[in-house]
DOSE-994678 format. One line per field, with one value per residue: residue in one letter; chain; x, y, z of N, C-alpha, C, O in turn. Coordinates in nm, 4 decimals. Layout:
res = a|... $
chain = A|... $
npx = X|... $
npy = Y|... $
npz = Z|... $
capx = X|... $
capy = Y|... $
capz = Z|... $
cpx = X|... $
cpy = Y|... $
cpz = Z|... $
opx = X|... $
opy = Y|... $
opz = Z|... $
! end
This chain:
res = m|t|g|s|l|a|s|r|i|a|t|l|e|h|l|t|p|a|g|l|r|e|v|y|a|e|v|f|g|e|p|s|r|s|n|n|k|r|w|l|i|r|r|i|a|w|r|m|q|a|q|a|e|g|g|l|s|e|r|a|r|a|r|a|e|e|l|a|r|d|e|d|l|r|v|r|p|p|s|d|r|g|p|g|l|g|a|s|l|r|t|v|t|g|t|v|v|p|r|p|p|d|a|r|l|p|v|a|g|t|v|l|v|r|p|h|k|g|v|d|h|r|v|t|v|l|a|e|g|f|e|h|e|g|a|v|y|r|s|l|s|a|v|a|h|a|i|t|g|s|h|w|n|g|y|h|f|f|g|l|t|r|p|a|s|e|g|r|g $
chain = A|A|A|A|A|A|A|A|A|A|A|A|A|A|A|A|A|A|A|A|A|A|A|A|A|A|A|A|A|A|A|A|A|A|A|A|A|A|A|A|A|A|A|A|A|A|A|A|A|A|A|A|A|A|A|A|A|A|A|A|A|A|A|A|A|A|A|A|A|A|A|A|A|A|A|A|A|A|A|A|A|A|A|A|A|A|A|A|A|A|A|A|A|A|A|A|A|A|A|A|A|A|A|A|A|A|A|A|A|A|A|A|A|A|A|A|A|A|A|A|A|A|A|A|A|A|A|A|A|A|A|A|A|A|A|A|A|A|A|A|A|A|A|A|A|A|A|A|A|A|A|A|A|A|A|A|A|A|A|A|A|A|A|A|A|A|A|A|A $
npx = 0.0859|0.0593|0.2109|0.0493|-0.2063|-0.2336|-0.2316|-0.4637|-0.6547|-0.6103|-0.7054|-0.9748|-1.0596|-1.0961|-1.3201|-1.6687|-1.9724|-2.1456|-1.9651|-1.8216|-2.0191|-2.0410|-1.7877|-1.8116|-2.0142|-1.8719|-1.6655|-1.7995|-2.0030|-2.2679|-2.5209|-2.4775|-2.6607|-2.6063|-2.5147|-2.3169|-2.0135|-1.7733|-1.8257|-1.8550|-1.5972|-1.4406|-1.5510|-1.5043|-1.2238|-1.1552|-1.2551|-1.1002|-0.8446|-0.8860|-0.9341|-0.6876|-0.5023|-0.5990|-0.7969|-0.9756|-0.8275|-0.8792|-0.9186|-0.9940|-1.2276|-1.3854|-1.4113|-1.5558|-1.7979|-1.8758|-1.9173|-2.1253|-2.3316|-2.3879|-2.6349|-2.6689|-2.5473|-2.5687|-2.6089|-2.7595|-3.0130|-3.3113|-3.6062|-3.8501|-3.9795|-4.2262|-4.5031|-4.5007|-4.3913|-4.3258|-4.2002|-3.9781|-3.6364|-3.5104|-3.2523|-2.9661|-2.9491|-3.2078|-3.3117|-3.5300|-3.5071|-3.6246|-3.7207|-3.6276|-3.8541|-3.8701|-3.7604|-3.8690|-4.1223|-4.4660|-4.6879|-4.8925|-5.2119|-5.2092|-5.3042|-5.1857|-5.1820|-5.1572|-5.1452|-5.1771|-5.1580|-5.3991|-5.5591|-5.6371|-5.4603|-5.5091|-5.3408|-5.3240|-5.1340|-5.0405|-4.9927|-4.8568|-4.7686|-4.9113|-5.2174|-5.3981|-5.6573|-5.8039|-5.6182|-5.3350|-5.0041|-4.6547|-4.4598|-4.3967|-4.2888|-4.3919|-4.6590|-4.6378|-4.5497|-4.7732|-4.9509|-4.8284|-4.7157|-4.4504|-4.1139|-4.0481|-3.8976|-4.0575|-4.0749|-3.9857|-4.1749|-4.4084|-4.3371|-4.1920|-3.9298|-3.6375|-3.5255|-3.2120|-3.0305|-3.1193|-3.0750|-2.8032|-2.4764 $
npy = -0.1169|0.2163|0.5225|0.7536|0.6461|0.5114|0.7302|0.8626|0.6737|0.6737|0.9270|0.8896|0.8053|1.0366|1.1589|1.2498|1.0498|1.1556|1.2823|1.0584|0.9249|1.0918|1.0552|0.7837|0.7873|0.9130|0.7259|0.4837|0.5600|0.5691|0.6364|0.5690|0.3576|0.3295|0.4482|0.3694|0.4156|0.2557|0.0496|0.1976|0.3112|0.0786|-0.0297|0.1819|0.2021|-0.0525|-0.0325|0.1810|0.0652|-0.1477|-0.0081|0.1222|-0.0868|-0.2745|-0.4656|-0.7810|-1.0754|-1.2113|-1.4846|-1.5222|-1.3700|-1.5161|-1.7550|-1.6670|-1.5930|-1.8445|-1.9763|-1.8195|-1.8914|-2.1436|-2.3586|-2.4769|-2.3184|-2.1374|-1.8519|-1.7741|-1.9353|-2.0629|-1.8580|-1.9782|-2.0261|-1.9853|-1.8273|-1.8486|-1.9119|-2.1773|-2.2611|-2.4273|-2.4706|-2.5104|-2.6916|-2.6662|-2.9133|-2.9950|-3.1067|-3.0918|-2.8999|-2.8865|-2.5986|-2.5293|-2.4622|-2.1528|-2.1504|-1.9738|-1.9278|-1.9851|-2.2749|-2.3439|-2.1936|-2.0749|-1.7844|-1.4661|-1.1942|-0.8513|-0.5538|-0.2241|0.1151|0.1309|-0.0590|-0.3991|-0.6124|-0.8924|-1.1702|-1.4453|-1.7360|-1.8964|-2.1907|-2.1104|-1.8313|-1.5307|-1.4194|-1.1228|-0.9173|-1.0102|-1.0054|-1.1712|-1.2118|-1.2409|-1.2316|-1.1721|-0.9259|-0.7772|-0.7697|-0.6260|-0.3851|-0.3116|-0.2644|-0.0627|0.1215|0.1693|0.0370|-0.2721|-0.5373|-0.8288|-1.0495|-0.9350|-0.7280|-0.8756|-1.0043|-1.2446|-1.3093|-1.4830|-1.5475|-1.4085|-1.6008|-1.8404|-2.0968|-2.0707|-2.2049 $
npz = 0.0000|-0.0860|0.0401|0.0208|-0.0098|0.2325|0.4070|0.3243|0.3994|0.6736|0.7422|0.7377|0.9871|1.1331|1.0404|1.0531|1.0790|0.8826|0.7102|0.6290|0.4875|0.2670|0.1480|0.0956|-0.0994|-0.3034|-0.3593|-0.4145|-0.5823|-0.5218|-0.2727|0.0814|0.3008|0.5583|0.8856|1.0443|1.1764|1.1962|1.0087|0.7725|0.7475|0.7103|0.4712|0.2882|0.3001|0.2037|-0.0593|-0.1608|-0.1534|-0.3306|-0.5690|-0.5995|-0.6085|-0.7810|-0.7132|-0.7050|-0.8494|-1.1820|-1.1680|-0.8982|-0.8979|-1.0803|-0.9391|-0.7145|-0.8373|-0.9257|-0.6790|-0.5827|-0.7482|-0.6652|-0.5558|-0.3029|-0.1190|0.1762|0.3758|0.5904|0.7946|0.6338|0.6031|0.6684|0.9102|1.0215|1.2000|1.4815|1.8284|1.8716|1.6504|1.4206|1.3146|0.9883|0.8615|0.6360|0.5161|0.5205|0.7460|1.0219|1.3074|1.6254|1.8144|2.1416|2.4120|2.5942|2.9256|3.1074|3.0231|3.0750|3.0485|2.7567|2.7482|2.9927|3.1721|3.1855|3.4034|3.4115|3.5749|3.4511|3.4528|3.6004|3.4774|3.4390|3.2437|3.0450|2.9255|2.7198|2.7060|2.4181|2.2104|1.9883|2.0217|2.1678|2.3069|2.3210|2.3970|2.1720|1.9650|1.8206|1.9155|1.8406|2.0370|2.3900|2.4332|2.2222|2.2973|2.5380|2.4338|2.2838|2.4907|2.6504|2.4754|2.4563|2.4337|2.5852|2.7731|2.7387|2.9168|3.1521|3.1879|3.2377|3.4680|3.4586|3.5017|3.6122|3.9502|4.0610|4.1617|4.0605|3.8190|3.7786|3.7826 $
capx = 0.0000|0.1405|0.2006|-0.0648|-0.3275|-0.2388|-0.2688|-0.6050|-0.7329|-0.5960|-0.7897|-1.1143|-1.0867|-1.1288|-1.4430|-1.7971|-2.0486|-2.1963|-1.8512|-1.7915|-2.1223|-2.0038|-1.6745|-1.8671|-2.0834|-1.7675|-1.5901|-1.8860|-2.0938|-2.4058|-2.5262|-2.4777|-2.7772|-2.5573|-2.4501|-2.2220|-1.8822|-1.6768|-1.8585|-1.8240|-1.4510|-1.3898|-1.5939|-1.4349|-1.0824|-1.1486|-1.2764|-0.9826|-0.7364|-0.9194|-0.9143|-0.5452|-0.4196|-0.6558|-0.9061|-0.9581|-0.7791|-0.9865|-0.9412|-1.0707|-1.3600|-1.4580|-1.4437|-1.6620|-1.9215|-1.9113|-1.9720|-2.2527|-2.4334|-2.4100|-2.7674|-2.6661|-2.4798|-2.6579|-2.5442|-2.8517|-3.1160|-3.4284|-3.7002|-3.9802|-4.0011|-4.3648|-4.5284|-4.5094|-4.2755|-4.2935|-4.1490|-3.8513|-3.5425|-3.4797|-3.1110|-2.9334|-2.9752|-3.3505|-3.3514|-3.6005|-3.4570|-3.7225|-3.6694|-3.6717|-3.9289|-3.8021|-3.7965|-3.9459|-4.2556|-4.5603|-4.7481|-5.0024|-5.3376|-5.1920|-5.3449|-5.1025|-5.2543|-5.0630|-5.2084|-5.1016|-5.2371|-5.5316|-5.6332|-5.5790|-5.4473|-5.5024|-5.2735|-5.3276|-5.0202|-5.0834|-4.8840|-4.7853|-4.7770|-4.9816|-5.3413|-5.4354|-5.7694|-5.8436|-5.5067|-5.2300|-4.8709|-4.5474|-4.3750|-4.4459|-4.2432|-4.4881|-4.7793|-4.6045|-4.5448|-4.9111|-5.0150|-4.7670|-4.6736|-4.3049|-4.0448|-4.0258|-3.8686|-4.1856|-4.0641|-3.9744|-4.3030|-4.5071|-4.2839|-4.1511|-3.7839|-3.5918|-3.4418|-3.0699|-2.9570|-3.1716|-3.0223|-2.6588|-2.4107 $
capy = 0.0000|0.3370|0.6162|0.8451|0.5678|0.4884|0.8545|0.8873|0.5821|0.7194|1.0452|0.8465|0.7924|1.1665|1.2102|1.2169|0.9589|1.2291|1.2981|0.9268|0.8953|1.1670|0.9844|0.6583|0.8180|0.9415|0.6054|0.3787|0.6123|0.5557|0.6729|0.4621|0.3576|0.3078|0.5556|0.3025|0.4696|0.1461|-0.0187|0.2890|0.3199|-0.0470|-0.0409|0.2830|0.1616|-0.1670|0.0148|0.2596|-0.0289|-0.2220|0.0808|0.1528|-0.2045|-0.3603|-0.5523|-0.9258|-1.1293|-1.2715|-1.6193|-1.5091|-1.3202|-1.6274|-1.8504|-1.6066|-1.6061|-1.9871|-2.0044|-1.7488|-1.9652|-2.2726|-2.3590|-2.5254|-2.2224|-2.0573|-1.7695|-1.7774|-2.0373|-2.0143|-1.7849|-2.0445|-2.0744|-1.9687|-1.7099|-1.8650|-1.9429|-2.3188|-2.2902|-2.4981|-2.4277|-2.6099|-2.6781|-2.6714|-3.0488|-3.0203|-3.1640|-2.9969|-2.8991|-2.8137|-2.4943|-2.5571|-2.3506|-2.0754|-2.2034|-1.8736|-1.9197|-2.0842|-2.3639|-2.2884|-2.1883|-1.9914|-1.6448|-1.3725|-1.0708|-0.7435|-0.4226|-0.1118|0.2384|0.1063|-0.1583|-0.5339|-0.6670|-1.0392|-1.2262|-1.5918|-1.7999|-1.9942|-2.2770|-2.0348|-1.6882|-1.4770|-1.3520|-1.0108|-0.8410|-1.0616|-1.0058|-1.2678|-1.1533|-1.3407|-1.2269|-1.0961|-0.7882|-0.7127|-0.7450|-0.5167|-0.2636|-0.2762|-0.2154|0.0588|0.2156|0.1822|-0.0915|-0.3429|-0.6791|-0.8884|-1.1325|-0.8433|-0.6588|-0.9671|-1.0633|-1.3839|-1.3225|-1.5751|-1.4860|-1.4031|-1.7216|-1.9586|-2.1281|-2.0509|-2.3172 $
capz = 0.0000|-0.0981|0.1516|0.0064|0.0157|0.3768|0.4746|0.2934|0.4832|0.8121|0.7641|0.7541|1.1306|1.1911|0.9806|1.1166|0.9926|0.7658|0.6203|0.5730|0.3873|0.1464|0.0867|0.0444|-0.2250|-0.4036|-0.3978|-0.4662|-0.6830|-0.4725|-0.1306|0.1809|0.3898|0.6941|0.9610|1.1324|1.1433|1.1743|0.8838|0.6623|0.7335|0.6525|0.3314|0.2081|0.2919|0.1124|-0.1966|-0.1997|-0.1802|-0.4519|-0.6826|-0.6124|-0.6335|-0.8837|-0.6697|-0.7156|-0.9759|-1.2622|-1.1167|-0.7743|-0.9352|-1.1406|-0.8323|-0.6348|-0.9145|-0.9225|-0.5470|-0.5684|-0.8240|-0.6008|-0.4932|-0.1658|-0.0340|0.2601|0.4757|0.7037|0.7786|0.5620|0.6881|0.6667|1.0466|1.0620|1.2817|1.6259|1.9105|1.8656|1.5168|1.4184|1.2122|0.8876|0.8300|0.4945|0.4677|0.5216|0.8728|1.1069|1.4440|1.7063|1.9022|2.2781|2.4696|2.6974|3.0568|3.1814|2.9658|3.1278|2.9497|2.6774|2.8208|3.1114|3.1548|3.2601|3.4340|3.4436|3.5863|3.3946|3.4566|3.6549|3.3993|3.4396|3.1086|3.0464|2.8087|2.7196|2.6404|2.3179|2.1628|1.8849|2.0439|2.2840|2.2692|2.4066|2.3424|2.0411|1.8700|1.8518|1.9032|1.8367|2.1563|2.5032|2.4147|2.1333|2.3776|2.6293|2.3518|2.2509|2.6123|2.7043|2.3721|2.4581|2.4253|2.7108|2.7704|2.7727|3.0366|3.2651|3.2027|3.2957|3.5906|3.4351|3.5109|3.7175|4.0545|4.0218|4.2019|3.9924|3.6872|3.7667|3.8456 $
cpx = 0.0907|0.1164|0.0801|-0.1970|-0.3433|-0.2803|-0.4151|-0.6947|-0.7267|-0.6844|-0.9366|-1.1540|-1.1362|-1.2575|-1.5655|-1.8691|-2.1045|-2.0849|-1.8145|-1.8941|-2.0932|-1.8901|-1.7224|-1.9340|-1.9831|-1.7022|-1.6770|-1.9835|-2.2403|-2.4076|-2.5247|-2.6039|-2.7345|-2.5008|-2.3449|-2.0804|-1.7808|-1.6994|-1.8216|-1.6731|-1.3966|-1.4259|-1.5188|-1.2888|-1.0655|-1.1588|-1.1565|-0.8651|-0.7624|-0.8977|-0.7662|-0.4630|-0.4833|-0.7647|-0.8722|-0.9015|-0.8967|-1.0203|-1.0264|-1.2131|-1.4456|-1.4999|-1.5569|-1.7959|-1.9698|-1.9749|-2.1084|-2.3643|-2.4691|-2.5408|-2.7646|-2.6050|-2.5812|-2.5747|-2.6261|-2.9505|-3.2354|-3.5279|-3.8386|-4.0157|-4.1444|-4.3803|-4.5106|-4.3806|-4.2332|-4.2362|-4.0151|-3.7647|-3.5188|-3.3335|-3.0903|-2.9650|-3.1225|-3.4013|-3.4198|-3.5503|-3.5565|-3.6546|-3.7184|-3.7489|-3.8458|-3.8521|-3.8793|-4.0925|-4.3483|-4.6223|-4.8619|-5.1321|-5.3304|-5.2345|-5.2570|-5.1836|-5.1526|-5.1392|-5.1169|-5.1946|-5.3825|-5.6151|-5.5610|-5.5788|-5.4274|-5.4449|-5.2745|-5.2081|-5.0756|-4.9657|-4.7972|-4.8034|-4.8556|-5.1045|-5.3717|-5.5418|-5.8027|-5.7339|-5.4016|-5.0954|-4.7664|-4.4659|-4.4430|-4.4027|-4.3391|-4.6172|-4.7543|-4.6005|-4.6858|-4.9829|-4.9619|-4.7351|-4.5244|-4.2420|-4.0149|-3.9735|-3.9960|-4.1820|-4.0582|-4.1091|-4.4061|-4.4548|-4.2403|-4.0004|-3.7495|-3.5222|-3.2956|-2.9962|-3.0009|-3.1061|-2.8753|-2.5876|-2.2830 $
cpy = 0.1233|0.4297|0.7073|0.7721|0.5439|0.6155|0.8901|0.7994|0.6265|0.8409|1.0077|0.8398|0.9230|1.2266|1.1706|1.1165|1.0292|1.2490|1.1667|0.8875|0.9684|1.0972|0.8533|0.6816|0.8471|0.8134|0.4982|0.4278|0.5969|0.5907|0.5495|0.4729|0.3465|0.4359|0.4986|0.3401|0.3591|0.0794|0.0688|0.2986|0.1942|-0.0611|0.0572|0.2449|0.0445|-0.1214|0.0959|0.1679|-0.1055|-0.1359|0.1067|0.0314|-0.3059|-0.4555|-0.6994|-0.9650|-1.1899|-1.4111|-1.6149|-1.4621|-1.4331|-1.7289|-1.7965|-1.6169|-1.7505|-2.0243|-1.9388|-1.8204|-2.0976|-2.2696|-2.3960|-2.4256|-2.1389|-1.9778|-1.7711|-1.8911|-1.9800|-1.9485|-1.8472|-2.1000|-2.0586|-1.8571|-1.7266|-1.8990|-2.0880|-2.3592|-2.3611|-2.4420|-2.5413|-2.5885|-2.6879|-2.8090|-3.0838|-3.0806|-3.0572|-3.0119|-2.8215|-2.7111|-2.5236|-2.4372|-2.2796|-2.1233|-2.1038|-1.8710|-2.0251|-2.1662|-2.2938|-2.2980|-2.1033|-1.8482|-1.5585|-1.2453|-0.9671|-0.6121|-0.3154|0.0077|0.2131|0.0044|-0.2919|-0.5875|-0.8174|-1.0887|-1.3775|-1.6448|-1.9060|-2.0828|-2.2025|-1.8849|-1.6526|-1.4006|-1.2436|-0.9287|-0.8803|-1.0648|-1.1066|-1.2030|-1.2648|-1.3439|-1.1488|-0.9504|-0.7119|-0.6809|-0.6269|-0.3838|-0.2176|-0.2163|-0.0779|0.1643|0.2398|0.0431|-0.1459|-0.4820|-0.7462|-0.9728|-1.0443|-0.7748|-0.7474|-1.0417|-1.2070|-1.4019|-1.4148|-1.4962|-1.4978|-1.5314|-1.8441|-1.9756|-2.1040|-2.1628|-2.2890 $
cpz = 0.0000|0.0194|0.1412|0.0333|0.1652|0.4505|0.4464|0.3806|0.6287|0.8405|0.7818|0.9007|1.1919|1.1354|1.0634|1.0275|0.8682|0.6630|0.5531|0.4671|0.2569|0.0724|0.0250|-0.0908|-0.3362|-0.4528|-0.4616|-0.5729|-0.6468|-0.3246|-0.0407|0.2647|0.5351|0.7549|1.0555|1.0900|1.1123|1.0395|0.7651|0.6391|0.6668|0.5053|0.2414|0.1916|0.1958|-0.0323|-0.2461|-0.2347|-0.3092|-0.5761|-0.7063|-0.6562|-0.7267|-0.8392|-0.6823|-0.8506|-1.0520|-1.2112|-0.9896|-0.8040|-0.9940|-1.0344|-0.7439|-0.7073|-0.9159|-0.7887|-0.5278|-0.6427|-0.7586|-0.5230|-0.3456|-0.0682|0.0429|0.3598|0.6035|0.6857|0.7031|0.6571|0.6857|0.8049|1.0928|1.1624|1.4316|1.6954|1.8997|1.7316|1.5271|1.3081|1.1155|0.8490|0.6799|0.4368|0.4675|0.6508|0.9578|1.2490|1.5287|1.7965|2.0428|2.3338|2.5761|2.8335|3.1384|3.1386|3.0253|3.0149|2.8759|2.7567|2.9462|3.0797|3.2456|3.2822|3.4776|3.4549|3.5267|3.3844|3.4966|3.5799|3.4097|3.2972|3.1186|2.9139|2.8220|2.6431|2.5464|2.2802|2.0621|1.9056|2.1691|2.2362|2.3712|2.3353|2.1983|1.9370|1.9159|1.8211|1.9061|1.9645|2.2681|2.4934|2.3245|2.2084|2.4712|2.5544|2.3165|2.3724|2.6522|2.5997|2.3715|2.4603|2.5646|2.6806|2.8211|2.8986|3.1616|3.2922|3.2720|3.4187|3.5758|3.4399|3.6262|3.8274|4.0158|4.0537|4.1232|3.8560|3.6715|3.8403|3.8954 $
opx = 0.1863|0.0160|0.0151|-0.2888|-0.4536|-0.3566|-0.4837|-0.7980|-0.8266|-0.7336|-1.0143|-1.2693|-1.2094|-1.2994|-1.5643|-1.8310|-2.1102|-2.1076|-1.7804|-1.8593|-2.1173|-1.8944|-1.6796|-1.9133|-2.0063|-1.6853|-1.6327|-2.0407|-2.3274|-2.3057|-2.5652|-2.6493|-2.8181|-2.4462|-2.2896|-2.0336|-1.7097|-1.6047|-1.7635|-1.6268|-1.3144|-1.3422|-1.4749|-1.2347|-0.9721|-1.0818|-1.1154|-0.7950|-0.6706|-0.8484|-0.7227|-0.3664|-0.4269|-0.8219|-0.7561|-0.9238|-1.0016|-1.1367|-1.1197|-1.3083|-1.5638|-1.6107|-1.6445|-1.8974|-2.0899|-2.0751|-2.1968|-2.4805|-2.5706|-2.5569|-2.8504|-2.6105|-2.6693|-2.4815|-2.5701|-2.9702|-3.2583|-3.5325|-3.9373|-4.0746|-4.1810|-4.2813|-4.5058|-4.2753|-4.1154|-4.2245|-3.9477|-3.8138|-3.5081|-3.2955|-3.1844|-3.0036|-3.1602|-3.5213|-3.3722|-3.5504|-3.5729|-3.5452|-3.8385|-3.7132|-3.7607|-3.9728|-3.9522|-4.1773|-4.3136|-4.6098|-4.9200|-5.1583|-5.4335|-5.2040|-5.2549|-5.2469|-5.0723|-5.1927|-4.9958|-5.2969|-5.4757|-5.7312|-5.4394|-5.6846|-5.3399|-5.4931|-5.2310|-5.1830|-5.1488|-4.8514|-4.6773|-4.8500|-4.8659|-5.0983|-5.3714|-5.5186|-5.8268|-5.7538|-5.3814|-5.0757|-4.7877|-4.4084|-4.5345|-4.4734|-4.3650|-4.6780|-4.8385|-4.6436|-4.7147|-5.0665|-5.0393|-4.7281|-4.4757|-4.3100|-3.9631|-4.0018|-4.0376|-4.2754|-4.1188|-4.1517|-4.4827|-4.5211|-4.2503|-3.9484|-3.8225|-3.4660|-3.2592|-2.9059|-2.9276|-3.0845|-2.8241|-2.6319|-2.2176 $
opy = 0.1319|0.4185|0.7357|0.8292|0.5550|0.6085|0.9420|0.8448|0.6182|0.8559|1.0866|0.8656|0.9215|1.3339|1.0700|1.0992|0.9695|1.2343|1.1638|0.8236|0.9149|1.0816|0.8161|0.6054|0.8100|0.7939|0.4291|0.3470|0.6103|0.5763|0.4406|0.5829|0.3532|0.5208|0.5715|0.3019|0.3677|0.0553|0.0206|0.2947|0.2035|-0.0999|0.0212|0.2540|0.0425|-0.1651|0.0810|0.1904|-0.1260|-0.1852|0.1127|0.0448|-0.4130|-0.5231|-0.7388|-0.8984|-1.2167|-1.4513|-1.6938|-1.5094|-1.4448|-1.7823|-1.8726|-1.6467|-1.7765|-2.0958|-1.9961|-1.8107|-2.1580|-2.1869|-2.3506|-2.4465|-2.0770|-2.0305|-1.7698|-1.9389|-1.8591|-1.9799|-1.7750|-2.2075|-2.1147|-1.7981|-1.6266|-1.9132|-2.1189|-2.4781|-2.3550|-2.3736|-2.6568|-2.4787|-2.7146|-2.8197|-3.1909|-3.1038|-2.9439|-3.1216|-2.7013|-2.7343|-2.5414|-2.3227|-2.3411|-2.1355|-2.1443|-1.8176|-2.1432|-2.1299|-2.1974|-2.3980|-2.0638|-1.7967|-1.5766|-1.1948|-0.9906|-0.5634|-0.3159|0.0027|0.2658|-0.0172|-0.2990|-0.6059|-0.8646|-1.0543|-1.4317|-1.6045|-1.9952|-2.0526|-2.2287|-1.8168|-1.7315|-1.3264|-1.2682|-0.8770|-0.7944|-1.1216|-1.1254|-1.1464|-1.3697|-1.4473|-1.0700|-0.8614|-0.5939|-0.5763|-0.5379|-0.2814|-0.0979|-0.1272|0.0124|0.2831|0.3224|-0.0562|-0.0747|-0.5381|-0.7225|-0.9688|-1.0760|-0.7652|-0.6996|-1.1328|-1.2845|-1.5002|-1.4237|-1.3898|-1.5904|-1.5688|-1.9429|-1.8772|-2.1154|-2.2090|-2.3771 $
opz = 0.0771|0.0896|0.2417|0.0922|0.2188|0.5468|0.5344|0.4299|0.7002|0.9523|0.8354|0.9351|1.2908|1.1788|1.1344|0.9117|0.7607|0.5428|0.4348|0.3678|0.1487|-0.0496|-0.0843|-0.1852|-0.4513|-0.5732|-0.5533|-0.6462|-0.7327|-0.2572|-0.0813|0.2963|0.6252|0.6844|1.1378|0.9828|1.0122|0.9646|0.6678|0.5251|0.5756|0.4238|0.1322|0.0814|0.1157|-0.1178|-0.3612|-0.3333|-0.3887|-0.6776|-0.8213|-0.7314|-0.7490|-0.9247|-0.6720|-0.9516|-0.9935|-1.2110|-0.9743|-0.7420|-0.9619|-1.0392|-0.7029|-0.6444|-0.9082|-0.7853|-0.4641|-0.6033|-0.7932|-0.4332|-0.2698|0.0530|-0.0167|0.4205|0.7132|0.5740|0.7081|0.7761|0.6999|0.8158|1.1961|1.2057|1.5032|1.6332|1.9172|1.7020|1.6300|1.2182|1.1567|0.8081|0.6051|0.3204|0.4197|0.6650|0.9648|1.3050|1.5075|1.8479|2.0632|2.3060|2.6404|2.8545|3.2289|3.2102|3.0263|2.8980|2.9257|2.8236|3.0006|2.9721|3.3673|3.1894|3.5679|3.3553|3.5488|3.3161|3.4358|3.6149|3.3918|3.2371|3.1913|2.8060|2.9236|2.5295|2.5891|2.3148|2.0519|1.8142|2.2631|2.1381|2.4919|2.2260|2.1136|1.8297|2.0359|1.7135|1.9668|1.9982|2.2442|2.5406|2.3480|2.1856|2.4830|2.6073|2.3190|2.3574|2.6839|2.6311|2.2942|2.4860|2.6506|2.5747|2.9345|2.9788|3.2639|3.4073|3.3557|3.4683|3.6709|3.3873|3.7249|3.8014|3.9433|3.9789|4.1187|3.7852|3.5601|3.9454|3.9511 $
! end
């Protein structure tokens, strides 16, 4: 890496995220959707080095395209887990792995009662989610948000947290 390239990359550390977004737009020719300073610095530095030193070889580029076309290649598990908590994960080989239930969660059919601002809110634990006032939610946090209008840890809101000494070995 040449001295001027190294100094240009070093100056990135002193820029604000807004300044980095401007540099990103210059180097990539398109705006960045990210405001994450670390990510922007790394991407811009990578692009500057690739432009200065030629990027990937043709052989490496061809191999990357070959790998990208491979049907079996997965970065994340498929998103066909369904809407509920009892959903399972499907692995790359097609094997279904059941998701264990959270130990803090009561059995399906249990009714949780939580007073909030003078109103008792009743939530029924379902096999695939939670029912509150006729609506089904995927998580207790979503129910707590619907009740309060602000973000809560659902287990904490409904008092389902374990004592500090329990579950530690």
